[in-house]
FIMAR-725814 format. One record per residue: x, y, z of N, C-alpha, C, O, CB in turn; residue in one letter. Coordinates in steps of 0.001 Angstrom, whole numbers, padded with zeros to 6 digits, always signed. Glycine has a CB too. Example, Ala and Ser with C-alpha at 12.3 -4.5 7.8 and 13.67 -1.06 7.14 Angstrom:
2
+013190-005690+007800+012300-004500+007800+013200-003300+007800+014236-003319+008465+011308-004473+009046A;+012850-002250+007080+013670-001060+007140+012900+000030+007870+013409+001138+008039+014084-000598+005725S;
//
This chain:
191
+115958+136016+057320+115019+134979+057014+115656+133601+057140+115005+132630+057527+114464+135180+055632M;+116934+133538+056809+117636+132262+056858+117686+131688+058279+117467+130486+058429+119047+132428+056315K;+117967+132488+059351+117958+131923+060697+116578+131398+061093+116484+130388+061790+118418+132967+061700P;+115525+132056+060667+114178+131609+060989+113898+130259+060329+113296+129379+060945+113139+132656+060543L;+114326+130095+059096+114172+128821+058394+114948+127724+059107+114465+126600+059241+114643+128945+056936F;+116153+128054+059563+116990+127094+060279+116308+126655+061570+116298+125470+061902+118373+127700+060584T;+115741+127613+062294+115045+127297+063551+113836+126413+063255+113608+125428+063957+114602+128601+064290V;+113059+126751+062228+111879+125958+061875+112283+124536+061488+111631+123572+061888+111104+126625+060718A;+113345+124409+060720+113839+123093+060323+114302+122302+061543+114045+121102+061644+114987+123232+059311L;+114981+122973+062464+115437+122326+063691+114239+121849+064511+114236+120722+065008+116311+123292+064524F;+113235+122691+064653+112039+122310+065411+111369+121083+064794+110980+120159+065508+111043+123483+065468L;+111239+121077+063483+110633+119948+062802+111438+118674+063032+110863+117616+063289+110512+120233+061312L;+112751+118765+062943+113581+117570+063163+113477+117085+064603+113451+115881+064857+115049+117864+062817S;+113419+118030+065551+113287+117641+066960+111936+116987+067227+111839+116018+067979+113465+118864+067872Q;+110904+117526+066603+109575+116946+066778+109547+115522+066237+109024+114615+066883+108507+117808+066078F;+110111+115334+065054+110149+113988+064457+110992+113035+065305+110634+111869+065471+110711+114050+063020C;+112093+113521+065833+112941+112681+066691+112209+112308+067970+112335+111185+068458+114259+113403+067029A;+111445+113248+068516+110701+112974+069749+109649+111896+069519+109353+111117+070425+110036+114257+070275A;+109087+111844+068326+108071+110842+068015+108664+109440+067942+107950+108462+068166+107386+111181+066701Q;+109962+109321+067632+110571+108002+067482+111321+107549+068723+111772+106405+068785+111506+108002+066311T;+111462+108422+069710+112151+108016+070946+111338+106963+071673+110166+106735+071375+112395+109231+071870R;+111977+106341+072616+111288+105332+073417+110517+105998+074549+110750+105707+075722+112291+104304+073981D;+109612+106880+074199+108764+107538+075186+107716+106545+075663+107272+105685+074902+108094+108814+074595S;+107325+106667+076922+106276+105763+077394+104982+106016+076609+104646+107165+076321+106035+105949+078924P;+104269+104963+076271+103066+105143+075458+101870+105611+076294+101704+105223+077450+102721+103840+074748P;+101056+106443+075680+099776+106806+076283+098846+105604+076162+099003+104804+075239+099154+108080+075597F;+097878+105454+077071+096879+104402+076865+096192+104618+075515+095793+105736+075188+095831+104391+078025P;+096058+103552+074743+095459+103701+073412+093947+103512+073464+093385+103128+074490+096079+102698+072430N;+093307+103789+072337+091848+103784+072284+091258+102418+072607+090236+102339+073289+091381+104227+070917E;+091877+101347+072136+091359+100004+072428+091417+099705+073931+090466+099165+074498+092160+098940+071645D;+092529+100056+074563+092644+099844+076010+091602+100650+076769+090987+100163+077718+094046+100217+076496E;+091417+101880+076339+090461+102766+077019+089041+102236+076841+088267+102211+077798+090568+104217+076473I;+088694+101813+075629+087344+101291+075395+087082+100034+076226+085982+099853+076748+087143+100984+073904K;+088077+099178+076347+087926+097992+077189+087718+098396+078646+086858+097843+079332+089158+097073+077059L;+088501+099356+079113+088338+099845+080485+086947+100431+080692+086338+100213+081740+089408+100897+080813L;+086439+101163+079723+085108+101756+079839+084031+100684+079890+083058+100814+080634+084845+102706+078672L;+084195+099629+079108+083245+098514+079147+083270+097852+080519+082222+097561+081095+083569+097479+078044T;+084471+097616+081038+084602+097011+082367+084027+097930+083442+083370+097464+084372+086078+096697+082675Q;+084268+099209+083318+083759+100181+084295+082236+100215+084257+081586+100254+085302+084335+101593+084018S;+081667+100200+083054+080212+100216+082920+079609+098980+083580+078602+099069+084282+079802+100285+081433D;+080228+097842+083351+079756+096597+083974+079858+096680+085497+078955+096243+086211+080568+095388+083453R;+080959+097241+085986+081150+097355+087433+080112+098295+088048+079578+098010+089120+082570+097855+087748A;+079825+099410+087378+078836+100341+087918+077410+099807+087796+076548+100170+088598+078944+101677+087208F;+077147+098949+086804+075846+098284+086730+075682+097345+087920+074621+097301+088541+075698+097506+085396T;+076735+096595+088233+076709+095713+089401+076574+096527+090689+075878+096122+091620+077984+094844+089449Q;+077241+097667+090731+077155+098574+091890+075711+099030+092095+075214+099061+093221+078087+099807+091697Y;+075053+099379+091005+073657+099820+091094+072773+098708+091647+071914+098959+092492+073142+100268+089715E;+072978+097478+091173+072192+096342+091672+072461+096092+093158+071541+095785+093916+072512+095072+090859L;+073710+096225+093563+074054+096038+094981+073406+097120+095842+072955+096847+096954+075587+096056+095175A;+073361+098343+095325+072710+099422+096075+071228+099136+096278+070685+099407+097348+072888+100760+095350L;+070576+098594+095264+069158+098250+095388+068952+097190+096461+068007+097271+097246+068602+097757+094045K;+069839+096193+096496+069733+095166+097541+069995+095769+098915+069314+095441+099887+070721+094014+097272Q;+070989+096656+098989+071314+097279+100273+070140+098107+100785+069865+098112+101985+072567+098160+100141E;+069453+098800+099897+068293+099612+100295+067208+098757+100931+066507+099207+101838+067720+100357+099085E;+067071+097525+100456+066037+096635+100964+066408+095994+102300+065590+095308+102913+065752+095561+099951Q;+067630+096215+102745+068085+095591+103993+067473+096246+105223+067432+095633+106290+069599+095655+104085A;+067000+097469+105093+066391+098145+106228+066421+099647+106071+067070+100166+105163+067083+097754+107502G;+065717+100362+106958+065621+101822+106825+066964+102540+107012+067221+103542+106345+064626+102357+107830P;+067807+102048+107894+069117+102686+108085+069972+102579+106824+070642+103533+106428+069856+102048+109273D;+069937+101414+106210+070722+101192+104996+070170+102024+103841+070933+102579+103051+070727+099697+104621E;+068823+102109+103744+068197+102886+102668+068619+104353+102746+068842+104990+101717+066658+102771+102740A;+068728+104887+103956+069138+106290+104121+070595+106489+103744+070944+107515+103161+068910+106749+105563A;+071448+105535+104062+072881+105685+103775+073206+105532+102295+074272+105957+101849+073674+104671+104569S;+072306+104933+101534+072550+104670+100123+072348+105924+099264+072774+105948+098109+071636+103554+099639V;+071715+106949+099800+071438+108169+099027+072719+108750+098413+072750+109043+097218+070763+109223+099923K;+073763+108918+099213+075029+109443+098698+075660+108495+097682+076330+108930+096745+076003+109693+099848N;+075440+107200+097876+075984+106214+096950+075343+106370+095565+076004+106178+094544+075761+104784+097491D;+074060+106717+095542+073379+106954+094262+073923+108214+093576+074031+108264+092351+071853+107085+094481H;+074261+109219+094372+074864+110423+093797+076208+110091+093142+076514+110587+092058+075051+111507+094885E;+076996+109260+093795+078261+108802+093216+078000+108050+091910+078702+108259+090920+079027+107897+094218L;+077001+107185+091907+076653+106424+090715+076291+107372+089569+076719+107162+088434+075486+105460+091009L;+075512+108402+089858+075130+109373+088819+076350+110102+088261+076464+110288+087050+074127+110393+089384N;+077265+110517+089145+078492+111192+088684+079337+110244+087827+079883+110638+086796+079322+111701+089897R;+079433+109003+088269+080225+108017+087525+079621+107778+086146+080349+107665+085159+080312+106688+088307A;+078303+107701+086074+077632+107496+084777+077888+108688+083846+078088+108495+082646+076101+107293+084978R;+077885+109903+084375+078175+111086+083563+079589+111016+082987+079803+111280+081804+078007+112368+084401E;+080545+110657+083836+081935+110541+083379+082037+109457+082308+082667+109662+081271+082884+110222+084570V;+081422+108312+082559+081468+107212+081580+080823+107609+080256+081363+107309+079191+080768+105968+082144L;+079684+108273+080310+079014+108689+079073+079904+109629+078262+079998+109506+077041+077671+109376+079391N;+080553+110563+078946+081454+111472+078253+082641+110747+077640+083046+111041+076515+081942+112537+079200G;+083190+109809+078377+084352+109064+077876+083979+108109+076750+084786+107861+075855+085003+108288+079008L;+082769+107573+076788+082363+106678+075704+082221+107448+074393+082439+106887+073319+081039+105974+076053Q;+081858+108727+074474+081778+109564+073269+083178+109985+072805+083438+110084+071606+080907+110817+073537K;+084062+110229+073753+085423+110698+073463+086420+109900+074312+086890+110401+075334+085560+112237+073745H;+086750+108667+073904+087610+107807+074722+088964+108423+075096+089476+108178+076188+087846+106526+073998P;+089545+109223+074188+090856+109792+074504+090776+110847+075599+091805+111334+076066+091474+110396+073260H;+089569+111201+076010+089402+112083+077160+089915+111441+078438+090134+112119+079441+087942+112463+077324G;+090106+110114+078394+090696+109441+079559+092086+109994+079831+092508+110095+080983+090761+107909+079340F;+092801+110354+078757+094144+110907+078888+094059+112399+079208+094638+113236+078515+094963+110671+077593N;+093335+112704+080259+093136+114071+080740+092681+113970+082194+092613+112869+082739+092081+114861+079853S;+092373+115085+082823+091867+114996+084202+090583+114177+084342+090272+113715+085440+091623+116380+084734P;+089840+113988+083264+088618+113184+083324+088950+111734+083696+088176+111080+084395+087869+113235+081968V;+090083+111239+083235+090505+109890+083606+090673+109753+085109+090359+108715+085693+091806+109532+082906G;+091176+110821+085730+091342+110801+087182+089981+110717+087878+089848+110062+088911+092110+112054+087654F;+088967+111385+087307+087616+111306+087873+087089+109874+087821+086452+109410+088766+086659+112250+087119L;+087355+109174+086715+086925+107778+086613+087609+106929+087676+086963+106124+088346+087226+107218+085210L;+088918+107110+087828+089661+106351+088848+089066+106622+090235+088844+105696+091015+091178+106728+088824V;+088812+107890+090528+088253+108256+091835+086874+107665+092065+086580+107181+093158+088182+109757+091965G;+086024+107701+091041+084677+107137+091179+084714+105630+091421+083961+105108+092243+083850+107439+089933N;+085589+104941+090704+085724+103497+090919+086202+103197+092336+085693+102292+092996+086697+102891+089897L;+087175+103961+092789+087715+103768+094134+086655+104050+095198+086505+103282+096148+088934+104672+094353D;+085923+105149+095038+084878+105495+096013+083778+104443+096051+083304+104071+097125+084273+106863+095683D;+083372+103963+094879+082325+102943+094833+082799+101648+095506+082034+101002+096221+081909+102666+093371A;+084041+101279+095278+084593+100092+095931+084600+100229+097445+084260+099292+098168+086003+099829+095435G;+084989+101404+097914+084995+101661+099358+083569+101592+099920+083353+101069+101014+085626+103046+099662R;+082611+102116+099175+081218+102051+099626+080751+100604+099750+080015+100264+100677+080303+102818+098657N;+081173+099763+098831+080776+098353+098892+081455+097631+100063+080870+096722+100654+081120+097649+097570M;+082666+098027+100392+083330+097442+101567+082557+097815+102832+082350+096980+103713+084811+097927+101670A;+082132+099079+102911+081333+099516+104061+079988+098798+104092+079509+098427+105163+081117+101041+104021L;+079385+098603+102948+078124+097871+102862+078288+096477+103462+077455+096035+104253+077644+097775+101395C;+079354+095794+103086+079596+094443+103589+079666+094433+105111+079026+093610+105765+080889+093875+102999T;+080443+095347+105665+080609+095384+107125+079282+095679+107820+078922+095014+108792+081655+096441+107522V;+078562+096676+107318+077293+097050+107957+076257+095933+107871+075549+095663+108842+076734+098317+107314Q;+076168+095290+106723+075166+094237+106537+075530+092994+107353+074648+092361+107934+075036+093875+105041I;+076797+092642+107403+077203+091480+108207+076935+091754+109688+076497+090864+110416+078710+091147+107980V;+077192+092960+110125+076905+093326+111524+075416+093175+111815+075035+092622+112846+077361+094779+111819T;+074585+093663+110917+073136+093552+111103+072698+092088+111050+071841+091672+111830+072387+094373+110029K;+073274+091307+110143+072924+089885+110049+073300+089145+111331+072569+088268+111792+073626+089237+108840A;+074444+089508+111895+074882+088879+113153+073897+089196+114277+073536+088321+115064+076307+089359+113540T;+073472+090438+114341+072508+090850+115366+071190+090091+115192+070615+089611+116169+072261+092379+115300T;+070719+089985+113963+069470+089256+113705+069613+087777+114038+068694+087177+114596+069046+089421+112240D;+070758+087180+113703+070979+085763+114014+071006+085540+115522+070463+084554+116021+072294+085268+113383A;+071644+086462+116245+071685+086340+117709+070294+086476+118316+070015+085912+119374+072620+087399+118307E;+069421+087227+117641+068041+087389+118115+067155+086228+117663+065977+086171+118016+067458+088717+117611A;+067718+085307+116888+066964+084129+116464+066269+084281+115122+065557+083373+114693+065953+083795+117494G;+066458+085405+114454+065825+085632+113146+066789+085168+112046+067459+085975+111401+065444+087151+112954D;+066838+083853+111852+067790+083269+110908+067412+083515+109442+068283+083567+108574+067902+081783+111157F;+066115+083664+109173+065670+083914+107795+066189+085277+107335+066749+085393+106245+064110+083856+107691V;+066003+086309+108165+066481+087655+107829+068008+087671+107775+068599+088286+106888+065966+088696+108861T;+068635+086992+108726+070104+086947+108741+070635+086323+107460+071612+086811+106892+070612+086156+109963A;+070002+085251+107000+070435+084592+105768+070269+085530+104568+071158+085615+103721+069637+083289+105544H;+069130+086237+104495+068887+087183+103406+069928+088293+103436+070429+088707+102390+067465+087776+103504R;+070255+088779+104636+071247+089845+104765+072644+089363+104360+073413+090111+103756+071271+090371+106205L;+072961+088132+104690+074268+087598+104295+074378+087476+102778+075458+087642+102211+074506+086229+104950L;+073258+087188+102128+073255+087168+100661+073559+088574+100126+074322+088725+099172+071882+086656+100116H;+072965+089590+100737+073232+090980+100337+074692+091336+100605+075334+091995+099788+072294+091959+101093T;+075208+090902+101736+076618+091174+102065+077543+090524+101038+078564+091102+100664+076957+090658+103488A;+077185+089320+100583+077998+088654+099559+077961+089425+098243+078969+089514+097543+077509+087214+099339Q;+076803+089979+097909+076682+090803+096701+077583+092032+096815+078267+092402+095861+075206+091234+096471T;+077576+092661+097995+078439+093832+098222+079915+093445+098105+080710+094189+097530+078159+094453+099616C;+080274+092295+098643+081658+091827+098572+082073+091549+097119+083153+091950+096686+081836+090557+099429T;+081211+090865+096384+081508+090569+094982+081640+091855+094162+082519+091973+093310+080413+089670+094384D;+080756+092811+094433+080794+094090+093729+082064+094849+094078+082688+095466+093215+079558+094934+094071T;+082440+094800+095351+083682+095447+095774+084877+094859+095040+085761+095594+094599+083873+095307+097289N;+084907+093547+094907+086014+092880+094214+086082+093325+092755+087162+093613+092239+085859+091347+094295T;+084924+093380+092094+084889+093815+090698+085351+095270+090572+086177+095591+089717+083467+093654+090119L;+084819+096143+091422+085213+097562+091378+086699+097730+091669+087371+098545+091036+084388+098382+092385L;+087206+096968+092619+088627+097055+092966+089495+096650+091773+090484+097314+091462+088944+096161+094187Y;+089120+095559+091112+089898+095072+089975+089911+096093+088840+090964+096379+088270+089333+093737+089476T;+088748+096638+088516+088662+097640+087450+089389+098910+087863+090045+099552+087043+087189+097953+087109V;+089273+099267+089127+089953+100453+089648+091469+100327+089525+092144+101297+089181+089565+100687+091109S;+092000+099161+089799+093440+098936+089672+093891+099099+088212+094936+099689+087940+093812+097528+090194E;+093099+098575+087291+093418+098731+085871+093379+100203+085478+094275+100693+084790+092439+097919+084999T;+092335+100904+085918+092193+102329+085602+093350+103121+086200+093886+104021+085553+090844+102875+086127A;+093737+102795+087423+094848+103491+088067+096146+103282+087281+096887+104232+087030+095016+103005+089519F;+096411+102036+086900+097627+101736+086131+097640+102490+084800+098669+103032+084396+097740+100221+085878D;+096498+102520+084127+096430+103233+082857+096602+104737+083056+097271+105399+082262+095102+102943+082159M;+096002+105272+084109+096132+106710+084336+097570+107061+084725+098079+108117+084348+095148+107177+085432Y;+098217+106181+085474+099631+106404+085812+100474+106405+084541+101395+107212+084418+100143+105316+086799A;+100176+105513+083591+100883+105508+082303+100678+106823+081567+101612+107367+080978+100407+104337+081428R;+099452+107328+081606+099179+108618+080974+100040+109712+081595+100635+110515+080877+097688+108979+081100F;+100110+109749+082926+100893+110790+083603+102374+110694+083262+103022+111714+083030+100706+110693+085115L;+102913+109487+083227+104325+109293+082897+104587+109713+081447+105580+110384+081168+104741+107814+083118V;+103707+109323+080530+103878+109693+079120+103757+111202+078932+104509+111804+078166+102840+108969+078243A;+102813+111800+079631+102640+113253+079535+103870+113977+080073+104315+114965+079488+101382+113702+080305Q;+104415+113495+081171+105609+114103+081751+106783+114002+080780+107520+114971+080594+105962+113430+083093D;+106961+112844+080163+108055+112666+079194+107871+113602+078005+108840+114194+077529+108123+111197+078707A;+106642+113741+077524+106377+114624+076395+106642+116090+076775+107180+116853+075973+104922+114449+075912M;+106268+116472+077980+106506+117842+078441+107996+118126+078550+108457+119201+078166+105826+118080+079794T;+108745+117168+079070+110198+117344+079177+110845+117434+077795+111753+118239+077588+110821+116185+079974K;+110383+116614+076852+110906+116687+075482+110616+118051+074866+111479+118643+074219+110298+115572+074609D;+109411+118540+075067+109035+119843+074503+109862+120960+075127+110316+121863+074424+107534+120114+074717A;+110061+120906+076444+110864+121932+077118+112306+121905+076626+112922+122954+076437+110824+121734+078642A;+112840+120711+076420+114206+120579+075916+114321+121161+074506+115291+121848+074188+114641+119101+075921S;+113332+120881+073676+113338+121400+072309+113251+122920+072304+113962+123578+071545+112178+120803+071503T;+112396+123476+073134+112272+124938+073226+113591+125548+073690+114024+126572+073163+111126+125334+074195V;+114221+124924+074667+115504+125444+075161+116564+125409+074062+117329+126360+073902+115981+124632+076383Q;+116608+124316+073310+117561+124225+072203+117292+125305+071158+118231+125886+070615+117496+122836+071553Q;+116040+125575+070877+115690+126638+069919+116114+127999+070450+116646+128826+069709+114173+126635+069628C;+115878+128224+071730+116279+129500+072340+117791+129673+072248+118286+130767+071976+115819+129573+073820M;+118513+128591+072477+119981+128652+072376+120414+128981+070949+121337+129770+070748+120613+127313+072824D;+119759+128386+069967+120083+128666+068563+119809+130130+068247+120614+130798+067598+119269+127749+067615I;+118679+130613+068707+118322+132013+068442+119320+132952+069114+119759+133927+068504+116885+132315+068938I;+119681+132668+070363+120648+133508+071068+122004+133518+070355+122613+134571+070163+120816+133021+072513K;+122460+132326+069970+123744+132217+069276+123690+132893+067900+124660+133519+067470+124140+130738+069122N;+122565+132763+067228+122418+133396+065913+122413+134911+066001+122918+135587+065105+121142+132925+065246G;+121843+135454+067079+121793+136889+067267+123184+137458+067627+123513+138587+067264+120774+137232+068360C;+123963+136683+068321+125303+137138+068740+126264+137221+067563+127184+138039+067585+125875+136198+069804K;+126077+136394+066532+127006+136339+065409+126879+137536+064468+127807+137820+063711+126790+135068+064636K;+125752+138240+064502+125572+139379+063600+126479+140524+063989+126658+140787+065178+124119+139844+063600K;+127073+141232+062988+127979+142337+063280+127251+143573+063744+127882+144590+064029+128799+142665+062074P;
//
């Protein structure tokens, strides 16, 4: 019984020591909540940009269908994270990063497609439509910038989570190995 008590005491001391080491910090709840607020704002702007893009013409309206599916997936992830913010420190955080990145890429494509169409309309002499399309392209560009900025923050936070998780896993593996060594040495000493 005494060796088991010794091992338990050792584990407890190692756990306490691991808590005080200079391990990289996980993103905290305040940081995550701020990121979720920024993400929600970015996806609201994304939704408004999609509505403008749909009005640009039939080709654009058809291409926006997949963008709406992305928006729905992103809203599901955000709703789940708003209920459980620490879920960001899991694979769900990676889904948020991916959704932000995909939405930003969609807005970059929107800008290119709308500017191309505006150029064609301007060359045909339809300056009113070209001007309206350029306004839509500017909305797509602004939305892309917002999504990119939030995406960079989300990526940095998720990278911090991965580094902190890796450090914690290495600490746990080291502690288990030390316990195994104690148990092996304790078993060898018995007559």
